[in-house]
C-alpha positions as CSV (number, residue, x, y, z in Angstrom):
1,M,84.4,126.8,0.3
2,K,81.7,129.2,-0.8
3,S,82.5,128.4,-4.4
4,T,82.2,124.7,-3.8
5,I,78.8,125.1,-2.0
6,R,77.6,127.4,-4.8
7,K,78.6,124.8,-7.5
8,F,76.9,122.1,-5.4
9,L,73.7,124.0,-5.1
10,L,73.8,124.9,-8.8
11,L,74.2,121.2,-9.6
12,I,71.2,120.3,-7.4
13,L,69.2,123.1,-9.2
14,F,70.2,121.7,-12.6
15,L,69.2,118.1,-11.6
16,I,65.8,119.4,-10.4
17,I,65.2,121.3,-13.6
18,I,66.2,118.2,-15.7
19,S,64.0,116.0,-13.5
20,G,61.1,118.4,-13.9
21,T,61.6,118.7,-17.6
22,N,61.7,115.0,-18.0
23,Q,58.4,114.6,-16.1
24,I,56.8,117.2,-18.4
25,V,58.3,115.6,-21.5
26,N,57.2,112.1,-20.4
27,A,53.7,113.3,-19.7
28,Q,53.5,114.7,-23.2
29,S,55.9,112.3,-25.0
30,L,54.7,110.6,-28.1
31,L,57.0,107.6,-27.4
32,N,55.3,107.1,-24.0
33,R,51.8,106.9,-25.4
34,T,50.3,103.5,-25.2
35,V,48.6,101.4,-27.9
36,S,47.2,97.9,-28.4
37,I,48.1,96.1,-31.7
38,R,46.7,92.8,-33.0
39,C,48.0,91.6,-36.3
40,E,48.9,88.4,-38.1
41,N,51.3,88.4,-41.1
42,Q,50.8,92.1,-41.9
43,S,53.3,94.3,-43.5
44,I,55.4,96.6,-41.2
45,G,54.2,99.6,-43.3
46,K,50.6,98.8,-42.6
47,V,51.2,98.2,-38.8
48,M,53.0,101.6,-38.6
49,G,50.0,103.2,-40.3
50,Q,47.8,101.6,-37.6
51,I,50.0,103.0,-34.8
52,E,49.8,106.5,-36.4
53,E,46.0,106.3,-36.5
54,K,45.6,105.0,-33.0
55,A,48.1,107.2,-31.3
56,G,47.4,110.4,-33.3
57,F,50.9,111.3,-34.7
58,R,53.0,110.8,-37.8
59,F,56.3,109.0,-38.5
60,S,59.0,110.8,-40.5
61,Y,61.8,108.8,-42.1
62,Q,63.6,108.1,-45.3
63,S,61.5,105.5,-47.1
64,K,64.4,103.3,-48.0
65,I,65.5,102.6,-44.4
66,I,62.2,100.8,-43.3
67,P,61.4,97.4,-44.8
68,K,57.7,98.3,-45.1
69,D,56.8,95.2,-47.1
70,S,58.2,92.7,-44.5
71,L,55.5,90.7,-42.7
72,I,55.1,90.6,-38.9
73,S,52.8,89.2,-36.3
74,L,52.3,91.2,-33.2
75,Q,50.0,90.9,-30.1
76,V,50.5,93.7,-27.6
77,T,48.1,95.5,-25.1
78,D,48.6,98.9,-23.6
79,I,52.3,99.2,-24.1
80,S,54.3,102.3,-25.0
81,I,55.0,103.4,-28.6
82,K,58.8,103.0,-27.9
83,E,58.2,99.4,-26.8
84,V,56.2,98.7,-29.9
85,L,58.8,100.2,-32.1
86,D,61.6,98.2,-30.4
87,E,59.6,95.0,-31.0
88,L,58.7,96.0,-34.6
89,L,62.1,97.3,-35.6
90,K,64.3,95.1,-33.4
91,E,65.9,98.0,-31.5
92,R,67.9,98.9,-34.6
93,Y,66.6,102.4,-34.9
94,D,66.9,105.7,-33.2
95,Y,63.8,107.7,-32.3
96,A,63.4,111.5,-31.9
97,E,60.3,113.6,-31.3
98,T,59.3,117.0,-32.7
99,Q,55.7,118.4,-32.4
100,N,53.5,115.7,-33.8
101,F,56.2,113.6,-35.5
102,I,58.4,110.7,-34.4
103,I,61.6,110.7,-36.5
104,L,63.1,107.3,-37.3
105,R,66.7,106.9,-38.1
106,Y,68.5,103.6,-38.9
107,A,71.0,103.1,-36.1
108,P,72.0,99.5,-35.3
109,K,75.4,100.5,-33.7
110,K,76.4,102.5,-30.6
111,L,78.9,105.3,-30.0
112,S,81.1,106.1,-27.0
113,L,82.9,109.4,-26.1
114,V,86.3,109.5,-24.5
115,L,86.5,113.0,-23.1
116,D,89.9,114.8,-23.3
117,K,88.9,118.3,-22.0
118,A,85.8,120.3,-21.2
119,S,86.3,123.8,-19.8
120,G,85.4,127.4,-20.2
121,D,82.6,129.8,-19.4
122,R,79.4,131.0,-21.0
123,D,81.2,133.2,-23.4
124,Q,83.5,130.5,-24.7
125,Y,83.4,126.8,-23.8
126,N,85.7,124.2,-25.4
127,I,85.1,120.5,-25.5
128,R,87.5,118.0,-27.1
129,G,87.7,114.2,-27.2
130,Y,87.5,111.0,-29.2
131,V,84.5,109.2,-30.6
132,I,84.7,105.4,-30.8
133,D,82.6,102.4,-31.7
134,E,81.3,101.0,-28.4
135,N,81.5,97.4,-29.6
136,T,84.8,97.4,-31.6
137,G,86.7,100.2,-29.9
138,L,87.6,101.6,-33.3
139,K,87.8,105.4,-33.6
140,I,85.1,106.9,-35.8
141,Q,85.9,109.3,-38.6
142,N,83.4,111.9,-39.8
143,A,81.0,111.7,-36.9
144,S,78.9,114.8,-36.4
145,V,79.5,116.5,-33.0
146,Y,77.1,119.4,-32.4
147,E,75.1,121.5,-30.0
148,K,71.6,121.8,-31.4
149,N,70.4,124.9,-29.5
150,L,73.6,126.8,-30.4
151,A,73.6,125.6,-34.0
152,Q,77.3,124.8,-33.9
153,A,78.9,121.6,-35.1
154,T,82.1,119.9,-36.2
155,L,83.3,116.5,-37.6
156,T,85.7,114.0,-36.1
157,D,89.0,113.6,-38.0
158,N,90.7,110.4,-39.2
159,N,91.6,109.5,-35.6
160,G,88.1,110.1,-34.3
161,Y,89.2,113.3,-32.6
162,F,87.2,116.5,-32.4
163,E,87.4,119.9,-30.8
164,I,84.4,122.2,-30.6
165,G,84.2,125.8,-29.3
166,L,80.8,126.9,-28.1
167,S,79.9,130.6,-27.5
168,N,77.0,132.7,-26.1
169,I,75.8,129.9,-23.8
170,Y,72.6,130.6,-21.9
171,Q,71.6,127.1,-20.9
172,P,73.2,123.7,-20.1
173,I,75.2,122.3,-23.0
174,A,73.7,119.1,-24.5
175,L,76.5,117.8,-26.8
176,R,75.2,115.4,-29.3
177,I,77.2,112.9,-31.4
178,N,75.7,111.3,-34.5
179,K,77.0,109.1,-37.2
180,E,75.1,107.3,-40.0
181,N,73.9,103.9,-38.8
182,Y,74.8,104.7,-35.1
183,K,72.5,105.7,-32.2
184,E,72.7,109.2,-31.1
185,L,74.9,109.9,-28.0
186,I,74.2,112.9,-25.7
187,T,76.4,114.2,-23.0
188,Y,75.5,117.2,-20.7
189,Y,77.8,119.9,-19.4
190,L,76.8,122.2,-16.6
191,L,78.0,125.8,-16.6
192,E,77.4,128.7,-14.3
193,V,74.7,130.2,-16.5
194,N,71.3,131.8,-16.3
195,I,69.0,129.0,-17.6
196,Q,66.5,130.4,-20.1
197,R,64.8,129.5,-23.4
198,T,66.6,131.1,-26.3
199,K,65.4,129.1,-29.2
200,K,62.0,128.9,-30.9
201,E,60.6,125.4,-31.5
202,V,60.8,124.0,-35.0
203,Q,57.3,123.9,-36.5
204,A,55.8,120.5,-37.2
205,D,55.4,121.6,-40.8
206,D,59.2,121.8,-41.1
207,Y,59.0,118.0,-41.5
208,S,57.4,115.7,-44.1
209,D,56.7,112.0,-44.2
210,N,59.8,111.5,-46.3
211,P,62.0,114.6,-46.2
212,E,63.5,115.4,-49.6
213,D,67.3,115.5,-49.5
214,L,69.0,117.6,-52.1
215,L,72.3,115.7,-51.8
216,T,71.6,113.5,-54.8
217,S,71.2,116.4,-57.1
218,G,74.3,117.1,-59.3
219,L,73.9,120.8,-58.9
220,T,73.7,120.8,-55.1
221,Q,76.5,118.2,-54.8
222,F,78.7,120.8,-56.6
223,L,77.5,123.7,-54.4
224,I,77.4,122.1,-50.9
225,S,80.7,121.1,-49.2
226,S,81.6,117.5,-48.4
227,K,81.4,118.2,-44.7
228,Q,77.9,119.6,-45.0
229,R,76.8,116.5,-46.9
230,I,78.4,114.2,-44.2
231,H,76.4,116.1,-41.5
232,A,73.2,115.7,-43.5
233,L,73.8,111.9,-43.7
234,N,74.7,111.7,-40.0
235,L,71.9,113.9,-38.7
236,G,69.1,113.4,-41.1
237,S,66.0,115.2,-39.9
238,I,67.6,116.6,-36.7
239,I,66.8,120.2,-37.0
240,S,67.5,123.4,-35.0
241,K,66.0,126.8,-35.1
242,A,67.9,130.1,-35.4
243,P,66.9,133.8,-35.9
244,Y,69.3,134.4,-38.8
245,Q,72.0,133.1,-41.0
246,V,74.6,135.1,-43.0
247,S,76.5,133.4,-45.9
248,L,79.0,134.2,-48.5
249,T,78.7,130.7,-50.0
250,P,77.0,127.5,-48.6
251,A,80.4,126.5,-47.0
252,I,81.2,130.0,-45.6
253,N,78.3,131.0,-43.2
254,S,77.5,131.9,-39.7
255,H,76.4,128.3,-38.8
256,G,79.4,126.6,-40.4
257,N,78.9,123.0,-41.5
258,F,75.7,122.8,-39.4
259,S,73.8,125.2,-41.7
260,G,71.9,122.4,-43.4
261,Q,70.3,121.4,-40.1
262,V,69.1,124.9,-39.2
263,V,65.7,126.6,-40.0
264,N,66.4,130.3,-40.1
265,D,63.9,133.2,-39.7
266,I,66.2,135.4,-41.9
267,S,68.8,134.1,-44.4
268,L,71.0,136.6,-46.1
269,N,73.4,135.0,-48.7
270,L,75.8,137.2,-50.6
271,I,76.5,134.6,-53.3
272,G,74.4,131.6,-52.1
273,G,73.3,129.8,-48.9
274,Y,72.2,126.4,-47.7
275,N,69.6,125.9,-44.9
276,A,67.4,123.2,-43.5
277,G,64.6,125.7,-44.2
278,V,63.5,129.3,-43.9
279,D,60.6,130.7,-41.9
280,G,60.6,134.3,-42.8
281,V,62.8,136.0,-45.4
282,E,65.7,134.6,-47.6
283,V,67.7,136.7,-50.1
284,G,70.5,135.2,-52.3
285,G,72.7,137.2,-54.6
286,I,72.8,134.1,-56.9
287,F,71.0,131.2,-55.3
288,N,69.3,129.8,-52.2
289,L,69.2,126.1,-51.3
290,N,66.8,124.7,-48.6
291,K,66.8,121.1,-47.6
292,M,63.3,121.2,-46.3
293,N,60.6,123.9,-46.3
294,M,60.4,127.6,-47.1
295,R,57.7,129.9,-45.6
296,G,57.7,133.6,-46.3
297,V,59.6,135.4,-49.0
298,Q,62.5,133.9,-51.0
299,L,64.5,136.0,-53.5
300,A,67.4,134.9,-55.7
301,G,69.3,136.5,-58.5
302,I,69.4,133.2,-60.5
303,F,67.7,130.3,-58.7
304,N,65.9,128.9,-55.7
305,I,65.8,125.2,-54.8
306,T,63.5,123.9,-52.0
307,G,63.6,120.3,-51.0
308,G,60.3,120.4,-49.2
309,K,57.3,122.7,-49.3
310,A,57.2,126.3,-50.4
311,D,54.6,128.6,-48.9
312,G,54.7,132.3,-49.7
313,V,56.6,134.3,-52.5
314,Q,59.4,132.9,-54.6
315,L,61.2,135.1,-57.0
316,A,64.2,134.1,-59.1
317,G,65.9,135.6,-62.2
318,I,66.1,132.2,-63.9
319,Y,64.2,129.4,-62.1
320,N,62.5,128.1,-59.0
321,D,62.4,124.4,-58.1
322,V,60.2,123.0,-55.3
323,K,60.4,119.3,-54.5
324,G,57.2,119.3,-52.4
325,D,53.9,121.3,-52.5
326,R,53.8,125.0,-53.3
327,R,51.4,127.7,-52.3
328,G,51.5,131.4,-53.0
329,V,53.3,133.3,-55.7
330,Q,56.1,131.9,-57.8
331,I,57.9,134.1,-60.4
332,A,60.9,133.1,-62.5
333,G,62.5,134.6,-65.6
334,I,62.6,131.3,-67.4
335,F,61.3,128.2,-65.5
336,N,59.2,127.2,-62.5
337,N,59.1,123.6,-61.4
338,V,56.9,122.0,-58.7
339,Q,57.3,118.3,-58.0
340,G,54.2,118.2,-55.8
341,N,50.9,120.1,-55.9
342,S,50.7,123.9,-56.6
343,S,48.2,126.6,-55.7
344,G,48.2,130.3,-56.3
345,I,50.1,132.1,-59.1
346,Q,52.9,130.9,-61.3
347,L,54.6,133.3,-63.7
348,A,57.5,132.3,-65.9
349,G,59.1,133.6,-69.1
350,I,59.3,130.2,-70.8
351,F,57.9,127.3,-68.8
352,N,55.7,126.5,-65.7
353,K,55.5,122.8,-64.7
354,V,53.6,121.1,-61.9
355,H,53.9,117.3,-61.5
356,G,50.9,117.1,-59.3
357,S,47.7,119.1,-59.2
358,S,47.6,122.8,-59.9
359,T,45.0,125.4,-58.9
360,G,45.1,129.1,-59.5
361,L,46.9,130.9,-62.3
362,Q,49.7,129.8,-64.7
363,I,51.1,132.3,-67.1
364,S,54.0,131.4,-69.4
365,A,54.9,130.5,-73.0
366,L,54.4,126.8,-72.0
367,N,52.3,125.6,-69.0
368,Q,52.0,122.0,-67.8
369,A,50.2,120.3,-65.0
370,N,49.1,116.8,-64.2
371,Q,45.7,117.9,-62.9
372,F,44.6,121.4,-63.4
373,S,41.8,123.7,-62.0
374,G,42.2,127.4,-62.6
375,L,43.4,129.4,-65.5
376,Q,46.3,128.7,-67.9
377,I,47.5,131.5,-70.2
378,G,50.2,130.6,-72.7
379,L,51.2,129.8,-76.2
380,I,50.9,126.0,-75.3
381,N,49.0,124.6,-72.4
382,V,49.2,121.0,-71.3
383,A,47.2,119.1,-68.6
384,G,46.6,115.5,-67.9
385,S,43.1,116.4,-66.9
386,S,41.5,119.8,-66.3
387,S,38.3,121.2,-64.8
388,G,39.6,124.7,-65.4
389,Y,40.3,127.0,-68.3
390,S,43.2,127.0,-70.8
391,L,43.8,130.0,-73.0
392,G,46.5,129.4,-75.6
393,L,47.2,128.8,-79.3
394,L,47.3,125.1,-78.5
395,N,45.7,123.3,-75.5
396,I,46.5,119.7,-75.0
397,I,44.1,118.4,-72.3
398,G,43.8,114.8,-71.4
399,N,40.0,114.9,-70.7
400,G,39.5,117.7,-73.3
401,F,39.5,117.7,-77.1
402,Q,41.3,118.6,-80.3
403,R,38.9,119.0,-83.2
404,I,39.0,120.1,-86.8
405,S,36.1,122.0,-88.2
406,I,35.3,122.3,-91.9
407,N,32.4,124.7,-92.9
408,T,31.1,127.3,-95.2
409,N,29.4,130.6,-94.4
410,E,27.9,133.7,-96.0
411,T,31.3,135.3,-96.5
412,T,33.8,132.5,-97.5
413,D,33.3,129.2,-99.3
414,I,35.8,127.1,-97.4
415,N,36.8,127.6,-93.7
416,L,39.1,125.4,-91.6
417,G,39.5,125.5,-87.9
418,F,41.6,123.7,-85.3
419,K,39.9,123.8,-81.8
420,S,41.6,122.7,-78.6
421,G,40.7,122.8,-75.0
422,N,37.8,121.5,-73.0
423,N,34.1,122.3,-72.7
424,N,34.8,125.2,-70.3
425,L,36.9,127.0,-72.9
426,Y,38.6,126.2,-76.2
427,T,40.6,128.2,-78.6
428,A,40.3,128.1,-82.4
429,L,43.0,128.6,-85.1
430,L,41.1,129.7,-88.2
431,T,41.7,130.1,-91.9
432,G,39.6,130.2,-95.1
433,M,39.2,131.4,-98.7
434,N,36.9,132.1,-101.5
435,R,37.4,130.1,-104.7
436,D,35.6,132.5,-107.0
437,K,38.4,134.0,-109.2
438,D,36.5,137.4,-109.5
439,H,35.8,137.6,-105.7
440,K,39.0,136.1,-104.1
441,M,39.3,136.4,-100.4
442,Y,41.7,134.8,-97.8
443,H,41.6,135.1,-94.1
444,F,43.2,133.8,-90.9
445,G,42.4,134.4,-87.3
446,L,41.7,133.3,-83.7
447,G,38.6,132.4,-81.8
448,L,37.4,131.5,-78.3
449,G,34.4,129.2,-77.5
450,T,32.7,127.1,-75.0
451,V,30.5,124.0,-75.2
452,I,27.1,123.8,-73.5
453,N,25.8,120.3,-73.6
454,M,22.0,120.2,-74.1
455,S,21.6,116.5,-74.4
456,R,23.8,113.5,-75.2
457,N,23.8,114.3,-79.0
458,L,23.1,118.0,-79.0
459,A,25.3,120.9,-77.8
460,L,25.5,124.6,-78.3
461,S,28.9,126.3,-79.0
462,P,28.9,130.0,-78.7
463,E,32.2,131.3,-80.3
464,I,33.7,134.7,-80.8
465,S,36.5,135.2,-83.4
466,S,38.5,137.8,-85.2
467,R,40.0,137.3,-88.7
468,Y,42.3,139.4,-90.9
469,M,40.8,139.5,-94.4
470,Y,43.4,139.7,-97.2
471,L,41.7,141.5,-100.2
472,G,44.7,142.2,-102.5
473,D,47.0,144.4,-100.5
474,W,48.7,143.8,-97.1
475,K,48.8,147.5,-96.3
476,D,45.1,147.6,-95.9
477,T,43.5,146.7,-92.6
478,N,40.4,144.5,-93.0
479,I,39.2,142.8,-89.8
480,L,36.1,140.7,-89.4
481,H,34.7,140.0,-85.9
482,R,32.1,137.2,-85.6
483,L,29.8,135.8,-82.9
484,D,28.7,132.3,-83.9
485,L,25.9,130.4,-82.1
486,N,26.6,126.9,-83.5
487,F,24.5,123.9,-82.8
488,N,26.4,120.6,-82.9
489,F,24.6,117.4,-83.7
490,R,26.4,114.2,-82.9
491,I,25.9,111.7,-85.7
492,A,28.7,109.3,-84.7
493,D,31.7,109.1,-82.5
494,G,34.1,111.8,-83.6
495,L,31.7,113.3,-86.2
496,R,29.3,116.2,-85.6
497,L,27.2,118.4,-87.9
498,T,27.4,122.1,-87.2
499,A,25.0,124.9,-88.1
500,G,23.9,128.2,-86.7
501,P,23.5,131.9,-87.1
502,S,26.1,134.6,-86.7
503,A,26.5,138.3,-86.0
504,N,29.3,140.1,-87.9
505,I,31.0,143.4,-87.5
506,Y,33.5,144.4,-90.2
507,Y,36.2,147.1,-90.1
508,S,38.1,148.3,-93.2
509,N,40.3,151.2,-94.1
510,Q,40.7,150.0,-97.7
511,A,39.8,153.0,-100.0
512,A,38.9,150.9,-103.1
513,S,38.5,147.3,-104.1
514,I,41.3,145.5,-106.0
515,N,40.5,143.8,-109.3
516,G,39.7,140.1,-108.7
517,Y,39.1,140.5,-105.0
518,A,35.8,140.8,-103.1
519,D,34.7,144.2,-101.8
520,M,33.3,143.4,-98.3
521,M,32.1,147.0,-97.8
522,Q,29.6,146.6,-100.7
523,R,27.6,143.7,-99.3
524,K,23.9,144.0,-100.1
525,D,22.9,142.6,-96.7
526,H,24.9,144.9,-94.5
527,F,23.7,147.6,-92.2
528,N,25.6,150.8,-91.3
529,L,27.1,151.4,-87.9
530,S,28.3,154.6,-86.2
531,N,31.6,154.8,-88.2
532,S,31.8,154.8,-92.0
533,K,34.5,152.2,-91.8
534,L,32.3,149.8,-89.9
535,K,29.6,147.5,-91.4
536,G,27.4,144.8,-89.8
537,W,25.3,141.9,-91.0
538,I,23.6,138.7,-89.9
539,G,25.1,135.5,-91.3
540,W,25.2,131.8,-90.9
541,T,27.6,128.8,-90.7
542,A,27.1,125.2,-91.9
543,G,29.6,122.3,-91.8
544,F,30.9,119.5,-89.6
545,T,33.6,118.8,-87.0
546,I,35.7,115.7,-86.6
547,F,37.3,114.2,-83.5
């Protein structure tokens, strides 16, 4: 009798808690906010944008499931977001809320649960039953059955049957059933437990407008189990939060097949792991896979792949791949790739690539960004447009320049230069020679310069450079350093006259001149410097540049 009364009182308490929770949720619910919409023959995508603006939230969904170009006419006043969505989408979608997002999932069909058994205690509770199609009565295979707060899940078999064991239960069980194209089904189970909050909320930033799914990648298809892929299709953006995950491989981990729906504070993966995201620290012996965002520190022996945003430090032995935006530090032995925008530092042994805009620092043999502002350091730098600085042997900048200079100066008869970059900074590949058979001289070197526009047709180009001077024997070290102050006079599109003074410092350890080659240390116009191997003089340059 006492036991019956106790269970009855506990049931009443549970109903009061659920009722109170519903009142709080309803007061704050995005779906219960009201809007007024007036539109004639407008696209669904545009109307959804108006709803977002008026109600102050964002929709999150796979872009292919919403017919955004379809036209609709709608006249409603002060009705709930849910009612508007039902009218707009013809009640063929499931809605879920998280922070400032409403998640949409295509779900025109309904599920039913035929319960076989539900028993146990807070240490271990077992539920088994069958999942069927409510309309046809057919048993549903590969439906996801899960408890979000406990981050435990299973799939129905060929006969629609499932059995799930739940452990460490500290709040009422909310068993959820999802299947692609079906509305979510939730059933509640009351245990004699101490009701308390054990899970942190998932951050709004764990979602994006169109969450990137790694399932289409050939590499992740190979690494992720078929059951995990099915859960991802069934559950979409339904995400739970957990303090940690431990994995041997993506298929063998502490969250089981539900791992792709869990954002972990700490993820430790002996070989590799698969998460919805990480909000803390992730370490993988070989690799880490995150379906959505990474915040914090991510370390992998070979590679990291993040389907959403990355914010923090990424370090991989071979490569990092981020499908969304990246902020922070990204270091890879060979290759860093960012599909969105990037800010901070990128370091790679071979290649950094940013498909969007990049700010900060890129250092690699090859750097590439669509739009760049910051500093690129590499052998080859590429940018669709740049307001920053590119330091490399070759800089291919969409709004920059590649120019060829031909000139003569007080030292050599013929000088050629290839200059690439933009007005902020350009690099120059230099070579030249003397034609006089009694004073032969050959040189090659590098230079850096900038362009200061003084008027439409006149610019000043300060340029510093260093050249190796070959004067008959490679064992000798002969280095010429120049500072040129060149004035560029534009005489036609792609053609400029160049002239200006220069300051020169020359170093040589050559003991004696070689017959037929010039002796740079015996110039009549030089002046002595502090070291006997150093000479200086004032010179000039005159020529033209093309392009």
